[in-house]
N, C-alpha and C positions, 0 to 999 in steps of 0.2 A: 478346475477353477477356470470360471472366467471374470473377462471387462465387461464394463458399463461406461463407452465414454460417453458422456454429454455436456456438450456447448452453447452455451446465456450467449443469445448476440443479438444486440439490435443495430436498426439501417448498418453494418459492418461487413459490408459488400463489396469493400478493400482489404478486408482481410480473412472474410471467416472460409475460401477456400485454401489457403494455405492450412490454417486451423483441421478443417476437418480432413481435410489429404495426409496431416501428421499423423489422426490417429485412425487412421481405416485397420492398425493392427489390432487393433479392442476387438470383442465379440458382438459389441452392440453400440452403434453409433446413433446418441439422442439427437434431433436441435431443437430446445427450448426458445420462442418466438417471444423478443417481447417488442412489437406494432410495427414491425419493420415496413421503411413507407420506399425504399430498396430495392433492389433485386437480393437480398440476402437467402429468401426462403426459396428462389430460381436455382440459384446456387446452390444451395443445402441439397436438394429431390435427389440431388445423382450419390452422394454419397451420407448417405442416412437410412437408419430404418427407419425411426418414424422420426415425426415430425409438429410438435407441440404449440401453439399457442399461447400464450400469456393470457389472462383474463381480464389486465391493467393492464398502458400502458406510466410503466415505472419507470422513472426516473435514475434508478441505484437500481443494482445487481443482488443484493442480498434478501429483498424479500424472495424473491426468483429460487430462489434457492430450493426451501424447500418444497417445494414443487418443483420442483424436477429431477433433486432423490425423490422423491411418490416416485418415477416413471421408472428408474433404473433396476433392469430386472435382477442384472448376471449377476454374477458372487463378491464381486469392486469393483468400486466407482470411478472413476477420474474426472476431474469435477476441473473445465475451463472455460476464459472468456470468447467472444469469437474475438481476439486479436491478440491469443495466445498458441504453442503453436507445441507438440512435443519433438523435441529431434531426435533423429533415427536409433542412436545411446544410450537414450533414455524410456526412449519408449523399450527399446530387450530388454533391459532392466526392471523396467514393471511386470514384463512380463514374463520375467525368470521371481520372480517376490511371487507373481501369483501363483503359478507353477511349484513352487516353491514350499510355499506359503511362511513365508518370510514375514511373521506382524501381520499387523494388521488394518496399525495407518501409521501414516507415512508425509511428514514434511516433506516438502520440497522445493530445492532451490527456484529463482525465479529471474532472469536475465531481463531487466530494465533497459528498453527504447525509448530516448529521446531524440527526438533530431534524425533518424537515424545513429543515430555513436549509445551504444551503451556505458550503461549507467553502474561504475564501476566501485563506488564511494556515495558521501554523501545519506547513509543511510541505507538504502537500495539496493544493497547486495549483502549479504545473497537475497538476502526477500523473500524465507524460508514462507512457503504457505498451503495449509493443511490443502489437498487437491487430490489423493488418494488414501481408497481405506476399504474394510470391506461394507455392506450394503446394511446398513441401519445404526451403526457403531458412532455417527458422527451427524448434526442439529448445527439449524443457521440461525443467530435470532436475524429479525429484522429490519436492525438500524445500521444504519447509513458505516464502515466500515468495520462492521463489527467482527470479533475474533471464533470464529467455529467450534462448536462445545462436545466433547469428545466424552461419549459413554463414560461411565464411573467404571473403576477399579484399572482401567486398557491404560498404557503407558505409550504415546507416538513413538516411531523411528524415526529420524534425521537421514536422507540422503544425502553422501559427502560437497559440499559448497566446491560445486567440480562443472564448468561452464555446459560439458560435454553432458554431462547429469542435470539442469539447468531447463525452464522452463524457459523457453522463448518468448517476452511478451511485447508489444510493439507499445506501448502505451502515449506517449504525444508524440501528432506528426510532427507538431511543432509548436508559438509560440500563443499561438493564435487557439491553437487548443488546449493547450494549458490551464490559458486564463477563462475560455469559458467554463469548460469544467471545474476550476476553481471558483468563481463565483456559482456557479449550479450548486456545488458539492460542500459552498460555505448553506448557502443556503437552507441546506435538506437537515446540517445540522445545526442551526440555531434554529429550525422548529423544532428538532428533538428533542433537541439543549436548554427552550426555555422556560423556567420553573412557573407551572399555573399558581407559586404564589410570587408579585415582587416580590413581598422580603424575603422570600432568601436568593435576588439575586443583587451583587452590587460589583461597580468597576469606579476605576483607579490609574491616573496614570500609572502604579507600581506595580499594578497586576497586569497590564497590556506589558508595561519592561518585561514581568518573571517570561510570560507565554511566550516573548519572542526572544528574548535573549539565552532561555533554556534548551528551547528546538533549536534555534541560529549554529552559539558553541558547540552543542551538538552534534550535530550534523557538517558543519564547515571544518571543525577542529575535529574535535570526539570520534569520527567518524569520515573523515579525512575526503572532506568535500573537497578539497582544492589541489584537491589531484586530478578533479572531473574535470580543473580547467573554470573557462565561461562560466558554462555552461550548469557548472557546481556553485557556483558563489553567487549567483542566477536564482537554480535551485533550493540553497541552501535560507537562502532570505528569504525567497517568494513563499518556502512549506513554512518557517518560522513565522511572515506578515497571515498565514493558511487562519495561525492560532488567532491571531488579532483580529483577525474579522469576525472569524465564527462570534468573539465573543461583542464587538461593535453592534454585530445586526442583531444578539439576545438582544442589549440594549435598547435601538432602535423599535424592536417589536411592543414594547412596555412602559404601561404610561409609567405617569408621574416620574419623569427619569431625574429633575432636580436632586429629587430626596436620594435617586441609588447611587449620584455620583458622589462617592467618597476618597477625595480628593485628599494631601497633606504635604507639603512641599519639604516638608521634612521627615518625611520618611521619603519621600521621593528620591529627594539626596542623599539618604541613608541608602536605598536600591542602585542610586547610578552612582556611585564610590561602588559598590558591592559588584556594579556590572564592571566597573573598572578596572577593579581589581583581576574577575575572572579572564576580561580580557589579554590580560597582559600576561597573566600565567598563559593561556594557551599559544603568543608572541611570541613566548620566551622559551614552550616547550617545540613551536616549531621552527623556530632558529637554532633549538640543539640537536633537532634532525636534523636538520643543512648542513648544521658550520660541522668543520673538523681537529682535531690539535688544540692551538691556544684558543682558537675562535670559540668552540667549544665547553671549553674551559669555562670561558669568562660570560657564555653563553648558559650555562648549569646556575654561574653564580648570581645572574641578571632572575633565573626564573624563582630561585630560594627565598631572594628578596622580594621579586613579585609579590611571596607569599601573607 
């Protein structure tokens, strides 16, 4: 059997060399370039079997993936972006899967680096991605952040969440990079989610509070973003703010805004009290994990009475 590594890149000159060097174990290496204006293509020429230029200057990767998969000629497809790498230990595992025919579709863990630091919590580990599969068994919807679709009847396999078996993802190089993409991605999501009929949309302080609190509490407490230090705190808040920003950008796009806003002081107060109750629970839960002996006993009691 055989493997095609297909890399999708746009202005990735700072990272694509490492990406392409990391997949030289594959039988075929394909680059799909999205109208790069830097040296991405020139760098890639030495390391690729084929290079294709995507027809449009796509602002996000999902629409390009179907085109990329159509270029794959080998038995397996390994799909990467131009800021991702395959460590040697993972490469050996993928070759073993190929040679021994161990399944059809694989989710791989992904190690996200933000400002050069591995985000081990905050909802970004193990961050499993469907990136290794037999040719023609997976398709990709064109919406931003959409999940790939596996052919009916197939059960995917999951590689263990081990660092040595994870895709290395150079995600956001710094806070400015994060904020630039935050603005671009929320624009795209708002465009895709804006209803054709304004009557299908409404907004309120309560709905904004809910989309924010659900995401923030999950990331910072349930997924232990607090263990990622200042970055975990910041990114937990900002990823939650992302959800609110999409809603507000949809609101900006629609006419007759006065009638779309459905605020209720009574509902807001009720939801604020609910948020306060949930926050107290999670604070108590964190205290329980940190305390020992009698202090832990009182922390358990505190959480019980916070419900």
